[in-house]
N, C-alpha and C positions, 0 to 999 in steps of 0.2 A: 302436839306440834313439835317438830324437831328443833333442837338448838341450831342457830345459824352456823354454817360452816365458817371456818377461819377466814377472815378477810372478806366474807360475803354476807355478813350479818345485817340485821335490821338497823339501818343507818338513820335516815329521817331526822337528823339533828335531834334525836329523841329525848335527850336529857334537858334540852333547852326550850322545848315547845310546851306551852301552857294553854289551858282552856280559858274561856272568856272571863271566868270568875276568879282567875288568878291561881287556880290549882295546877297540878302537874300530872293530870290523868292521861295524857295522850300516850305515853309509852305503854301503859297497861292496856289501853284500848287498842292500840296497834297490834299488840301481841294477840289479843283476843280475836281480832278481825283478820289475822294473818295478813296484815297490811304492810306492804314494802314499797319503798321508793326505788325506781330503777337506777337512781343515782348511786345505789350501792355497788353496782357492777362496773368494773373497770372496762374501758374501751381503748382501742389502739390510738386514736387521735383525740387528745383532750379528755373530756369527761362528759357524762350525761348531766344535763342541768338538773339540779335538785329542785324538788317541789313541783314537778310538771307531769310526771308519769307515775301512776300508782297502780299496783295490783292488790287485790284483797279477796276475802271470802264474801259471802252475801251480807248485805247491810239491812236485811229485812227487820231484824229484831232489836236493833239498837234503840236506846232510850232517847228522849228529847235532849237530855244533857250530853249523852254520847254524841249525838248528831251535832250539837253546838261545838263540842270539843273537836270533832272531826273537821267541821267546816273552818273553825278558827285556825287549825293547824295546817290544813291541806288546801283550803280555798277552792273547793271543787267547782269546776265549770261544766263538766259532762261526766255522767256515770253510765257505763254500758254494762248491761246485764246479759251474760252469755248463756243463761239457762233456757231450757225448753219451756214453752207455755205451761206444760203439765207440772213442772217443778215449782213454778212461781205461785205463791199462796194467793188465794182469792181476795184476801183482805191484807192490805199492806200495813206495816207498822208505823212507828213514829217517824221513820226515815222519810216516807212520802208525805205524811201530814206536815212535818216540820218544814220540808222543802216548800210546800205550798204556803203555809201560814207565814213563813219568814220571807216569802218572795225571793228565795235564793236562786241564783243563776245556774240551776242544775236541772238538766233534762235526763230522763231515763230512756235508753234505747234497748229494746229487747232483741238480742241477736242469738237465736237458738243454734246450738251445736248438738248433734244427735248422739254422739258417742256414748255418753253415760246413760241417756234415756233408753237407748236400745238394749242395754244390759240390765235394766231394772224393770220390774213389774210395778203397776200403779201403787200397790200397797207399800212397796219399798221406797218409792219416791215420797209417799206421804210421810214416812218416818224420817226423812231427811238424813242427817248424819248417822242415824242408827243403821242405815244400810251398810255402812262400812263394817260394823260389828257383825251384821248378818252375813256379809260376804265372807268373813273369816270363818264362820261356821259352815257355810255352804260350799266353799272351795278350800280344799286343804292347802293348795299352793296357788294364790291369785296372780302370781307374777306372769305366767304365760297369757292369762286372760287380759291383763292390763297391756301387755305388749301388743297383742292382737288388736285391742281396742284403739291404741294410739296409732298403730300402723294403718288401720282402716279409717280412722277419723280424719286424718290429714288429706286423704285422697278421695273422700266422699264428695261428689260434685256439689251437693247442696251446702255442705260445710265450707267448701272452697269459695263459693259465692259469698257466704256469710263472712268469711275471713277477709276477702277482698273489700267488702263494705267496712269492716272494722278499720282497715288502714285509711280509708277515706275519712272516717270519723276522727281518727287520731289527728289528721291534718286539718280538719274543719276549724274555722275561726270560732273562738269562744273566749269568755272572760273567766279565766280560772284554769285549774289543772284538769287532767284527764285520768279517770279511774275506771278500770274494768274488773269484773268479778264473775265467778260462777257460783257454785254452792260452797265448795271448800277453798276456792282460790288456788287450786292445784293443777287439775288436769287440763281443762279447756283454757283456763287462764294461763297456765304454764306454757302451753303450746304457742299461744299468741305472743306471750312474753319472749319466748325463745326466738321466734321469727323477727320480732321487732329489734331484739338485741343483735341478731345477725346483721340487720340493716345498719344499726348504729355502730357496728365495728367491734363487738365483744368476741372473744375467742370461744370456740366450742367448749373448751374446758371450763371457762368461767360461766358460760351459760348453764352447763350441767350442774355446776356448784350452786348457782343461784336457784335453780330448779329444786335441788335437793334441800337447800336451806329453807325453802318456802313450802315444802311438802308437808301437808297437815294431817294426812290420814294416820300416820304413826306406824304403818305396816305396808310394805317391807321397810327394813332399816335402810336399805340402799335402793331408792326408786329410780336411779339414773337409767337403768335398762329400759324403762318405759319411754323416756324421751329419745333414747338412742334408737328405739324401734320406729318412732315417728320419723327420725332423720333417715333411717335406712329405707323406709317406704317412699319418702320423698325422692331420695337419690336414685332408687331403682326405677322409679316411674318417670322422673323428669331429668335425671342426670346430675342435677345439682340443686342446692337451695336457691341459688340465683335464678335459675331457669324456672323453678317452681313459683317463686315470687312473681316473676314477670309474666310467664306464659300461663301458669295455673291460676294465680290470684289476681292478675291484672295490676300488680304494684309495679309500675313502670320505673325505669331508671330515674326519670325526672321526679317522680313521687319519692323515691328513696333518697334522692339528693335533698329534696325539701325537708324530709324527716331529719336528715343529718344537720342541715342548716338550722332547723328550729330547735332541736333538742340536744345538740352538742355544744359545749363551750370549750 
């Protein structure tokens, strides 16, 4: 995982959050999960409310104690999984078991985005993070592939319907915070994070810095062209991000205003 960029790092009040047993394991857990609070990112008007919007990598394999630490620190109300069904393991780990046994107010919504799945064969998906290593062996320069993937992913009609549903879930009533993730917390998670930050008033430069700070694959050293390719595809197809949000995803100006009222202070 990359070290956070200056001014855009892992915020989360990380040195002050403790688990239920009195330890201070949350900072290490957050780094391991590539977990970030959107309050890290500056916006034009005010600030993003801390402790309400989180992005991360998959939670499948965390332990019971990790889950307790996570819930104590983040008070999750809804977790949205962006992986395709093929990527999600048939047997869930302690995350799901603990959520049920503790009767925690946390639902899991499966929102598949096809971008990564289309580029991976089943055996690669089965290996999970190992596919990143394999990609480096199979493609000498993966940058063009990733740029094509991002450009295609944001204008795929099925993905666009999924992303529209995502924003409805962000606005849905719940008791607790909102967290979304994919496998690494980078590509699909990063695109939706960028669009949400656009609505909340972050600059393009700060959005790209946050994306790079949360990029967990480790290669390339500068992943910003990936997200720029998504922006270019959006703007060439819809003219602007604003038109894409409203006409493409169905995120109306009223919904966008509700998001700002709810998550900006």
